[in-house]
C-alpha positions in Angstrom: 0.0 0.0 0.0 1.4 3.4 -1.0 2.0 6.0 1.7 -0.5 8.4 0.2 -3.2 5.7 0.3 -2.3 5.0 4.0 -2.7 8.7 4.7 -6.0 8.8 2.9 -7.4 5.8 4.8 -6.1 7.1 8.1 -7.9 10.5 7.6 -11.0 8.6 6.6 -10.8 6.6 9.9 -9.5 9.2 12.4 -9.9 12.7 10.9 -12.5 12.5 8.1 -12.0 15.7 6.1 -15.7 16.0 4.9 -16.6 16.4 8.6 -13.6 18.0 10.1 -12.9 20.7 7.5 -16.3 22.4 7.7 -16.0 22.4 11.5 -12.5 24.0 11.3 -13.5 26.4 8.6 -16.5 27.6 10.6 -14.4 28.1 13.7 -11.8 30.0 11.7 -14.1 32.3 9.7 -16.1 33.1 12.8 -12.8 34.4 14.4 -11.7 36.1 11.1 -15.0 38.0 10.9 -15.3 38.8 14.6 -13.4 42.1 14.5 -16.5 43.4 12.7 -17.8 44.3 16.2 -15.5 47.3 16.3 -15.5 48.0 12.6 -12.5 45.9 11.3 -9.2 47.8 11.1 -8.4 45.6 8.1 -10.5 44.6 5.1 -11.4 41.0 4.3 -8.9 39.4 2.0 -10.1 36.2 0.4 -6.6 34.9 -0.5 -5.2 35.6 3.0 -8.3 34.1 4.7 -7.9 30.9 2.7 -4.2 30.7 3.7 -5.3 31.3 7.4 -8.0 28.6 7.1 -5.5 26.1 5.9 -3.1 26.9 8.7 -6.0 26.5 11.2 -7.1 23.2 9.7 -3.6 21.7 9.7 -3.0 22.9 13.3 -6.1 20.8 14.3 -4.9 17.8 12.3 -1.5 18.1 13.9 -3.1 18.0 17.4 -4.9 14.8 16.2 -1.5 13.2 15.3 0.1 14.3 18.6 -2.9 12.7 20.4 -2.2 9.4 18.5 1.4 9.4 19.9 0.3 10.4 23.4 -2.4 7.7 23.6 -0.8 5.0 21.6 -0.2 2.5 24.4 -3.8 2.8 25.6 -5.4 2.8 22.2 -3.6 -0.4 21.1 -5.5 -2.2 23.8 -8.7 -0.2 23.7 -9.0 0.0 19.9 -7.2 -3.0 18.3 -9.2 -2.6 15.1 -7.7 0.8 14.2 -5.2 1.1 11.4 -2.5 2.4 13.8 -3.1 -0.4 16.3 -2.9 -3.0 13.5 0.3 -1.6 12.1 -1.2 -0.6 8.8 0.2 2.8 9.4 2.9 3.6 11.9 3.7 6.5 14.2 6.8 7.2 12.2 4.7 7.6 9.1 2.3 9.9 10.9 5.3 12.0 12.1 6.4 12.5 8.5 3.0 13.9 7.6 3.1 16.1 10.7 6.5 17.5 9.9 5.3 18.4 6.4 2.3 20.2 7.9 4.4 22.1 10.4 6.7 23.3 7.6 3.7 24.4 5.5 2.1 26.1 8.5 5.4 28.0 9.3 5.6 29.4 5.8 2.0 30.3 5.6 1.9 31.9 9.0 4.9 34.0 8.2 3.2 35.1 5.0 0.2 36.3 7.0 2.4 38.7 9.1 4.3 38.9 12.4 1.3 39.0 14.7 -0.6 36.0 13.2 2.8 34.2 13.2 3.2 34.8 16.9 -0.4 33.7 17.6 0.3 30.5 15.6 3.5 29.9 17.6 1.5 30.3 20.8 -0.9 27.6 19.6 2.0 25.3 18.6 3.5 25.7 22.1 0.2 24.9 23.7 -0.3 21.8 21.6 3.1 20.5 22.8 2.0 21.2 26.4 -1.2 19.1 25.7 1.0 16.4 24.2 3.0 16.3 27.4 -0.4 16.6 29.3 1.0 19.6 31.1 3.6 17.4 32.8 0.9 16.1 35.1 -0.7 13.2 33.3 -1.7 11.1 36.3 -3.3 14.0 38.0 -5.2 15.2 34.9 -6.4 11.6 34.1 -7.9 11.4 37.5 -9.8 14.7 37.0 -11.7 14.3 33.7 -13.4 17.7 33.9 -10.0 19.4 34.4 -8.5 17.3 31.6 -11.3 18.4 29.3 -11.0 22.1 30.2 -7.2 22.2 30.0 -7.2 20.8 26.5 -10.1 23.0 25.2 -8.1 26.1 26.1 -6.4 25.6 22.8 -9.6 26.9 21.2 -9.2 30.5 22.3 -5.6 30.5 21.2 -6.6 29.2 17.8 -9.3 31.9 17.5 -6.8 34.6 18.4 -4.9 33.5 15.4 -7.9 34.2 13.2 -8.7 37.5 14.9 -5.1 38.7 14.6 -5.3 38.7 10.8 -7.8 41.6 10.7 -7.5 43.4 14.0 -4.8 44.6 16.4 -5.4 42.3 19.4 -4.4 44.9 21.9 -6.7 47.5 20.4 -9.6 45.0 20.3 -9.0 43.9 23.9 -8.9 47.5 25.1 -12.0 48.6 23.1 -14.2 45.6 23.8 -12.6 43.4 26.5 -16.0 42.0 27.7 -17.2 41.1 24.2 -13.8 39.5 23.3 -13.9 37.5 26.5 -17.5 36.4 25.9 -16.7 35.4 22.3 -13.7 33.3 23.4 -15.7 31.7 26.3 -18.7 30.9 24.2 -16.5 29.4 21.5 -14.8 27.2 24.0 -18.2 26.1 25.4 -19.5 25.1 22.0 -16.4 23.0 21.3 -16.7 21.4 24.7 -20.4 20.7 23.9 -19.4 18.7 20.8 -16.6 16.9 22.7 -19.0 15.7 25.4 -21.8 14.8 23.0 -19.5 12.6 20.9 -18.6 10.6 24.0 -22.0 10.3 25.6 -22.4 6.5 25.3 -25.1 4.0 26.1 -24.3 1.1 28.5 -23.8 -1.3 25.5 -21.1 0.9 24.0 -19.1 1.1 27.2 -16.1 -1.2 27.7 -13.2 -1.6 30.2 -10.9 0.9 28.3 -13.6 3.4 27.4 -12.8 7.1 27.8 -16.4 8.2 27.6 -17.9 10.9 29.9 -20.8 8.6 30.7 -18.5 6.1 32.2 -17.1 8.6 34.7 -20.2 10.9 35.3 -23.0 8.5 34.6 -25.7 9.1 32.0 -27.7 11.7 34.0 -24.6 13.5 35.1 -23.2 13.7 31.6 -26.5 15.0 30.2 -26.7 17.7 32.9 -23.2 18.8 32.3 -23.7 18.9 28.6 -26.9 20.9 28.8 -25.2 23.5 31.1 -22.4 23.8 28.6 -24.8 24.0 25.6 -26.8 26.7 27.3 -23.7 28.7 28.2 -22.5 28.5 24.6 -25.9 29.4 23.1 -26.4 32.3 25.6 -23.0 33.7 24.8 -23.8 34.1 21.1 -27.4 35.1 21.6 -26.1 38.0 23.6 -24.3 39.3 20.4 -27.4 38.7 18.3 -29.5 40.7 20.8 -27.1 43.6 21.6 -26.2 44.0 17.9 -29.5 43.1 16.2 -29.4 42.3 12.5 -32.1 39.7 11.9 -34.4 37.3 13.9 -33.0 34.5 11.8 -29.8 34.2 13.8 -31.4 33.5 17.2 -34.1 31.3 15.6 -31.5 29.0 14.0 -29.4 28.6 17.2 -32.5 28.1 19.4 -34.0 25.5 17.0 -30.7 23.6 16.9 -30.4 23.6 20.6 -34.0 22.3 21.1 -33.2 19.5 18.8 -30.1 18.6 20.8 -32.1 18.9 24.1 -34.8 16.6 22.8 -32.3 13.9 21.8 -30.7 14.0 25.3 -34.1 13.7 27.0 -34.9 10.7 24.8 -31.5 9.2 25.6 -32.2 9.3 29.4 -35.4 7.2 28.8 -34.0 5.0 26.0 -30.4 4.2 26.7 -29.3 2.3 23.6 -26.6 2.8 21.1 -28.9 4.2 18.4 -30.0 7.0 20.6 -26.4 7.6 21.8 -25.3 8.1 18.2 -28.2 10.5 17.6 -26.8 12.6 20.5 -23.5 12.7 18.7 -25.1 13.9 15.5 -27.4 16.5 17.1 -24.5 17.7 19.3 -22.4 18.2 16.2 -25.3 19.8 14.4 -25.9 22.3 17.2 -22.2 23.2 17.5 -21.9 23.6 13.7 -25.1 25.7 13.6 -23.8 28.1 16.2 -20.4 28.4 14.5 -21.7 29.0 11.0 -24.5 31.3 12.1 -22.1 33.4 14.2 -19.6 33.5 11.3 -22.3 34.9 9.0 -23.5 37.3 11.8 -20.0 38.8 12.4 -19.4 39.0 8.6 -22.6 41.1 8.3 -21.4 43.4 11.1 -18.7 44.7 8.8 
């Protein structure tokens, strides 16, 4: 099997581009258009935004590969059917791909300018800290909520990269510190929502080596935590839609997507099977993506 085919099959299994790229692009463009709240100090540039989006996407892919290295010993036992566990593709081959992506990101980030490059470097440094599990792996693995929160802090850093392409970060922070903080907080909550939803499992999906949230928090506990996170995320962006009104369409889309997600979790509490569990994963992803895309369009229309 050629190396290119291995990479293709690996992405299909562990980082499916048709699903991950829209998610990354929505996150990136939401941050790219966010400076519209102050009247952007720089115009939109399609070519530069495409370059920035590719850097953003490759950075997320790089984190996926680092996770494969970090969790390899556990995954071989927990997921023996995966390509990496079976030896179809190796860690060394994944590192080659990662090195190519890092080289491309370096060139592209430099092209975007000194501030975006520094923001990208900060994200790279944080991804290495995540790889090392902040030099406290045993402690973090005993505190699942802290593990989740610490790793999701990469989201605000990634968003600052997108924001820095069109606005002076210091100027933005001084002009609208509350709105900037709310934007970063809401964005992190919506990514946490997706992360919890995709690991909300029914009893028949659990196993000895499972890393699901339901295994640690229980079904009711996981649903409650996920709903709190989902509400915080939605409320954060609804605040923008209300304070800076443009159209009733924005809050309607977000509220409808949330109600669909809420309904699926209510059904799951009553009917705890794998089919309903997978519906939660889909509706959780739909809600997260709906918030991101809706907000990207909203901030774009602000200017």
